[in-house]
VEXSEVO-571237 format. One line per field, with one value per residue (C-alpha): z, y, x. Coordinates in steps of 0.05 Angstrom, whole numbers, padded with zeros to 5 digits, always signed. Layout:
z Z / ...
y Y / ...
x X / ...
***
This chain:
z +00003 / -00020 / -00070 / -00015 / +00029 / -00028 / -00043 / +00030 / +00039 / -00018 / +00010 / +00079 / +00049 / +00015 / +00080 / +00121 / +00070 / +00071 / +00147 / +00155 / +00108 / +00140 / +00210 / +00188 / +00159 / +00223 / +00266 / +00220 / +00221 / +00297 / +00308 / +00257 / +00288 / +00358 / +00334 / +00297 / +00358 / +00403 / +00353 / +00344 / +00418 / +00428 / +00375 / +00408 / +00478 / +00460 / +00422 / +00480 / +00529 / +00488 / +00491 / +00566 / +00583 / +00545 / +00576 / +00645 / +00632 / +00615 / +00678 / +00722 / +00689 / +00706 / +00778 / +00779 / +00755 / +00799 / +00864 / +00853 / +00866 / +00853 / +00861 / +00800 / +00757 / +00763 / +00748 / +00687 / +00659 / +00674 / +00631 / +00573 / +00586 / +00586 / +00523 / +00489 / +00511 / +00484 / +00419 / +00410 / +00425 / +00375 / +00323 / +00335 / +00328 / +00263 / +00235 / +00254 / +00227 / +00175 / +00109 / +00060 / +00038 / +00094 / +00144 / +00114 / +00123 / +00194 / +00209 / +00180 / +00227 / +00286 / +00268 / +00266 / +00334 / +00362 / +00337 / +00367 / +00434 / +00435 / +00418 / +00471 / +00522 / +00508 / +00514 / +00579 / +00608 / +00592 / +00623 / +00687 / +00692 / +00687 / +00741 / +00696 / +00730 / +00676 / +00607 / +00546 / +00479 / +00447 / +00497 / +00489 / +00413 / +00416 / +00460 / +00412 / +00352 / +00387 / +00397 / +00324 / +00301 / +00351 / +00326 / +00256 / +00281 / +00320 / +00259 / +00215 / +00267 / +00269 / +00193 / +00189 / +00239 / +00200 / +00135 / +00166 / +00194 / +00126 / +00091 / +00143 / +00133 / +00058 / +00069 / +00114 / +00062 / +00009 / +00055 / +00066 / -00010 / -00020 / +00035 / +00003 / -00065 / -00033 / -00002 / -00071 / -00099 / -00043 / -00053 / -00128 / -00115 / -00066 / -00116 / -00170 / -00123 / -00103 / -00176 / -00198 / -00142 / -00163 / -00236 / -00220 / -00174 / -00228 / -00279 / -00232 / -00220 / -00295 / -00306 / -00251 / -00283 / -00351 / -00322 / -00287 / -00352 / -00391 / -00337 / -00333 / -00409 / -00408 / -00353 / -00389 / -00453 / -00416 / -00383 / -00449 / -00489 / -00435 / -00385 / -00432 / -00486 / -00437 / -00411 / -00481 / -00499 / -00438 / -00458 / -00528 / -00503 / -00456 / -00515 / -00552 / -00492 / -00481 / -00550 / -00535 / -00466 / -00456 / -00381 / -00344 / -00285 / -00331 / -00367 / -00300 / -00283 / -00351 / -00344 / -00277 / -00306 / -00366 / -00319 / -00277 / -00339 / -00363 / -00296 / -00299 / -00368 / -00346 / -00285 / -00329 / -00378 / -00320 / -00293 / -00362 / -00373 / -00305 / -00322 / -00392 / -00410 / -00481 / -00486 / -00475 / -00527 / -00577 / -00568 / -00531 / -00466 / -00483 / -00518 / -00465 / -00410 / -00452 / -00459 / -00383 / -00373 / -00423 / -00382 / -00319 / -00353 / -00374 / -00301 / -00291 / -00219 / -00236 / -00296 / -00321 / -00373 / -00407 / -00439 / -00482 / -00537 / -00560 / -00589 / -00590 / -00533 / -00538 / -00479 / -00467 / -00457 / -00383 / -00368 / -00408 / -00371 / -00303 / -00321 / -00343 / -00278 / -00238 / -00272 / -00263 / -00189 / -00181 / -00215 / -00171 / -00108 / -00129 / -00143 / -00078 / -00027 / -00053 / -00061 / -00121 / -00178 / -00227 / -00243 / -00296 / -00326 / -00366 / -00404 / -00439 / -00470 / -00462 / -00500 / -00471 / -00410 / -00402 / -00349 / -00320 / -00280 / -00242 / -00206 / -00171 / -00130 / -00075 / +00000 / -00002 / +00055 / +00101 / +00060 / +00124 / +00129 / +00059 / +00088 / +00145 / +00150 / +00133 / +00080 / +00044 / +00035 / +00021 / -00052 / -00058 / -00023 / -00074 / -00130 / -00102 / -00098 / -00170 / -00192 / -00156 / -00185 / -00255 / -00239 / -00242 / -00198 / -00163 / -00126 / -00084 / -00064 / -00021 / +00046 / +00082 / +00038 / -00016 / -00067 / -00096 / -00146 / -00165 / -00216 / -00243 / -00292 / -00329 / -00377 / -00444
y +00415 / +00415 / +00360 / +00317 / +00328 / +00308 / +00243 / +00226 / +00237 / +00189 / +00136 / +00146 / +00140 / +00074 / +00047 / +00070 / +00040 / -00027 / -00026 / -00008 / -00062 / -00114 / -00096 / -00098 / -00167 / -00191 / -00163 / -00193 / -00261 / -00260 / -00240 / -00291 / -00346 / -00331 / -00329 / -00396 / -00427 / -00404 / -00429 / -00496 / -00505 / -00489 / -00541 / -00595 / -00577 / -00578 / -00644 / -00675 / -00651 / -00684 / -00751 / -00744 / -00728 / -00788 / -00833 / -00807 / -00821 / -00892 / -00900 / -00869 / -00913 / -00974 / -00951 / -00941 / -01012 / -01045 / -01009 / -00985 / -00914 / -00871 / -00803 / -00822 / -00809 / -00734 / -00739 / -00782 / -00733 / -00675 / -00709 / -00710 / -00637 / -00615 / -00656 / -00617 / -00551 / -00571 / -00595 / -00529 / -00489 / -00531 / -00522 / -00446 / -00442 / -00480 / -00442 / -00374 / -00384 / -00438 / -00437 / -00484 / -00556 / -00583 / -00544 / -00573 / -00644 / -00626 / -00599 / -00661 / -00705 / -00660 / -00663 / -00738 / -00740 / -00692 / -00736 / -00798 / -00762 / -00739 / -00809 / -00839 / -00787 / -00803 / -00878 / -00870 / -00822 / -00872 / -00928 / -00888 / -00868 / -00941 / -00960 / -01014 / -01063 / -01071 / -01052 / -01074 / -01088 / -01024 / -00977 / -01013 / -01010 / -00935 / -00923 / -00961 / -00925 / -00859 / -00878 / -00895 / -00830 / -00789 / -00818 / -00798 / -00727 / -00724 / -00746 / -00693 / -00640 / -00660 / -00663 / -00595 / -00565 / -00595 / -00567 / -00498 / -00498 / -00519 / -00463 / -00414 / -00435 / -00427 / -00357 / -00341 / -00368 / -00325 / -00265 / -00279 / -00283 / -00218 / -00185 / -00211 / -00185 / -00118 / -00117 / -00128 / -00072 / -00025 / -00042 / -00030 / +00036 / +00058 / +00038 / +00078 / +00138 / +00135 / +00125 / +00184 / +00227 / +00208 / +00222 / +00290 / +00306 / +00287 / +00329 / +00388 / +00378 / +00375 / +00437 / +00472 / +00452 / +00475 / +00542 / +00548 / +00531 / +00583 / +00635 / +00622 / +00628 / +00693 / +00723 / +00702 / +00734 / +00798 / +00802 / +00789 / +00838 / +00890 / +00893 / +00857 / +00909 / +00965 / +00936 / +00923 / +00996 / +01020 / +00979 / +01009 / +01081 / +01067 / +01047 / +01111 / +01154 / +01118 / +01140 / +01213 / +01211 / +01234 / +01241 / +01183 / +01191 / +01189 / +01128 / +01092 / +01109 / +01086 / +01021 / +01008 / +01023 / +00978 / +00921 / +00929 / +00929 / +00866 / +00833 / +00854 / +00824 / +00759 / +00754 / +00770 / +00715 / +00666 / +00684 / +00677 / +00611 / +00586 / +00607 / +00578 / +00542 / +00561 / +00501 / +00455 / +00490 / +00487 / +00418 / +00375 / +00335 / +00286 / +00335 / +00388 / +00340 / +00320 / +00393 / +00402 / +00339 / +00364 / +00427 / +00386 / +00341 / +00403 / +00419 / +00349 / +00335 / +00293 / +00247 / +00256 / +00208 / +00209 / +00144 / +00135 / +00088 / +00141 / +00203 / +00244 / +00236 / +00290 / +00298 / +00350 / +00417 / +00424 / +00351 / +00356 / +00420 / +00388 / +00325 / +00370 / +00408 / +00343 / +00317 / +00385 / +00385 / +00314 / +00334 / +00396 / +00354 / +00306 / +00363 / +00399 / +00343 / +00273 / +00280 / +00234 / +00222 / +00192 / +00203 / +00168 / +00186 / +00131 / +00150 / +00096 / +00092 / +00028 / +00033 / +00093 / +00100 / +00141 / +00113 / +00156 / +00119 / +00166 / +00139 / +00167 / +00136 / +00188 / +00181 / +00170 / +00186 / +00157 / +00154 / +00162 / +00235 / +00255 / +00290 / +00325 / +00398 / +00385 / +00437 / +00387 / +00340 / +00392 / +00393 / +00318 / +00327 / +00380 / +00332 / +00278 / +00327 / +00347 / +00274 / +00259 / +00321 / +00295 / +00228 / +00194 / +00139 / +00137 / +00088 / +00110 / +00062 / +00092 / +00088 / +00115 / +00104 / +00067 / +00122 / +00140 / +00103 / +00135 / +00107 / +00152 / +00133 / +00177 / +00160 / +00195
x +00031 / -00042 / -00025 / +00005 / -00056 / -00102 / -00065 / -00057 / -00132 / -00147 / -00101 / -00132 / -00202 / -00184 / -00155 / -00216 / -00264 / -00228 / -00223 / -00297 / -00322 / -00275 / -00298 / -00371 / -00360 / -00327 / -00383 / -00436 / -00401 / -00395 / -00468 / -00493 / -00451 / -00477 / -00549 / -00542 / -00510 / -00567 / -00620 / -00587 / -00578 / -00652 / -00671 / -00629 / -00652 / -00726 / -00717 / -00681 / -00733 / -00788 / -00751 / -00737 / -00809 / -00836 / -00783 / -00802 / -00875 / -00858 / -00816 / -00870 / -00923 / -00881 / -00878 / -00953 / -00966 / -00913 / -00927 / -00998 / -00972 / -01034 / -00997 / -00957 / -01019 / -01010 / -00935 / -00948 / -00999 / -00952 / -00899 / -00946 / -00967 / -00893 / -00882 / -00938 / -00907 / -00838 / -00869 / -00906 / -00843 / -00803 / -00857 / -00858 / -00782 / -00782 / -00842 / -00813 / -00743 / -00741 / -00779 / -00743 / -00754 / -00711 / -00753 / -00816 / -00790 / -00770 / -00839 / -00872 / -00831 / -00847 / -00921 / -00918 / -00884 / -00937 / -00994 / -00963 / -00952 / -01025 / -01050 / -01005 / -01028 / -01101 / -01091 / -01050 / -01102 / -01157 / -01116 / -01105 / -01178 / -01200 / -01149 / -01119 / -01072 / -01019 / -00992 / -01028 / -00997 / -01024 / -00990 / -00923 / -00928 / -00944 / -00883 / -00839 / -00869 / -00855 / -00783 / -00773 / -00808 / -00768 / -00703 / -00722 / -00738 / -00673 / -00634 / -00667 / -00652 / -00578 / -00575 / -00608 / -00559 / -00501 / -00529 / -00538 / -00467 / -00440 / -00478 / -00454 / -00381 / -00391 / -00417 / -00359 / -00310 / -00344 / -00339 / -00265 / -00255 / -00292 / -00251 / -00187 / -00211 / -00228 / -00158 / -00128 / -00172 / -00151 / -00077 / -00086 / -00121 / -00068 / -00014 / -00049 / -00057 / +00017 / +00038 / -00006 / +00024 / +00095 / +00078 / +00048 / +00106 / +00156 / +00118 / +00119 / +00193 / +00207 / +00164 / +00202 / +00268 / +00243 / +00221 / +00288 / +00324 / +00285 / +00294 / +00369 / +00373 / +00334 / +00377 / +00441 / +00415 / +00396 / +00464 / +00500 / +00459 / +00454 / +00510 / +00558 / +00548 / +00558 / +00623 / +00648 / +00632 / +00670 / +00731 / +00728 / +00724 / +00782 / +00825 / +00805 / +00821 / +00886 / +00911 / +00898 / +00926 / +00999 / +01003 / +01037 / +00989 / +00929 / +00957 / +00963 / +00891 / +00868 / +00907 / +00872 / +00804 / +00820 / +00841 / +00777 / +00733 / +00769 / +00757 / +00684 / +00677 / +00710 / +00664 / +00604 / +00624 / +00632 / +00562 / +00531 / +00566 / +00541 / +00470 / +00472 / +00537 / +00554 / +00601 / +00542 / +00499 / +00556 / +00586 / +00534 / +00541 / +00597 / +00644 / +00632 / +00654 / +00715 / +00735 / +00731 / +00773 / +00824 / +00833 / +00842 / +00892 / +00933 / +00945 / +00975 / +00953 / +00892 / +00880 / +00808 / +00778 / +00710 / +00687 / +00625 / +00604 / +00554 / +00584 / +00520 / +00471 / +00418 / +00370 / +00317 / +00351 / +00335 / +00354 / +00419 / +00438 / +00425 / +00464 / +00522 / +00518 / +00515 / +00578 / +00612 / +00595 / +00622 / +00687 / +00692 / +00681 / +00736 / +00785 / +00770 / +00761 / +00779 / +00856 / +00848 / +00897 / +00847 / +00774 / +00732 / +00664 / +00630 / +00567 / +00526 / +00458 / +00417 / +00352 / +00316 / +00361 / +00424 / +00472 / +00528 / +00582 / +00628 / +00690 / +00752 / +00808 / +00806 / +00799 / +00723 / +00676 / +00624 / +00559 / +00517 / +00535 / +00509 / +00448 / +00485 / +00501 / +00574 / +00591 / +00636 / +00576 / +00522 / +00544 / +00531 / +00464 / +00445 / +00466 / +00420 / +00362 / +00375 / +00376 / +00310 / +00277 / +00295 / +00263 / +00330 / +00360 / +00427 / +00471 / +00531 / +00586 / +00641 / +00676 / +00736 / +00797 / +00756 / +00745 / +00677 / +00633 / +00568 / +00519 / +00464 / +00408 / +00359 / +00302 / +00304
***
């Protein structure tokens, strides 16, 4: 349980790290985008206001000359005053935020515009103070020069905004690439974590099977050397007593004791064989299964066949024992529940993989009820658990009236 918690914690940490960095990138991009939009809108608004104020001054100056409208003097001068404020604000915005070569060029154009506006303001103010009756060529030329200079400034502002937006899109694209790379790294780390967990879990399962195998072997040896010797000694003494006994009643009692000791020895041998099959230790996996099938064939109700192109497949002791038990359990399920007349066991070795194909022509079953509490299917569920604990793979094809086909694979 602690191992699962540890690995789940690592996976969760990788996911949280990726999510946090991604969210931070999204928030940064959104804030930066809004800030750029505000700054660019301010640049365009200030630039447009400068053009409007100078245009208004020209219109009001025309009205002054055409209609001799003296109150227009104040309005005309206010236009130049507002223009100066907008120019100062624009210069402050550029000076505060922008420091590169493009910004320097932009400031130079703005400075040129500011100088022309001041010169135009001075000339217009002098014209108004002298109560002049019409435009002179100098004022018209200064207005035209301002328009040309302003267009150059406006063009540089638009070019700069375009350049800034392009750079921002490039940064966003780079951020997306980094996020995608981080996603790949997180997926790789999660894969490594899950793979490490599966490897450790498999190693623990194999160690558990190895411990189980050794413990079964030890218990079988203890029973054989301990209880088996005692029961054999009892049987021997019964034979000795039987020779000296003449009473019919005593002979009957001895016969009963002899039968009970024989039954005890047979049960003990069955227990020892279940704990540590001697047939497997003596003949190996293939031959042991063939011997079991020969005994089934002697009964005559079911035909059992073992096929293998490899006569001697030797696995690790604990794995070989479990494969033998799996095959034995499958045979037992067929004999007890399948009502089959034929069963086949094909065992092949392909490189470092042993493949076991088990088939019978019985009545089959619904594979959806493998993990239910049905006692007839609990044996198959235990087989699946044993296969998974060995790190093996399985595939079950069956159905009502379709027989059973089970393919198992184990790595050597």
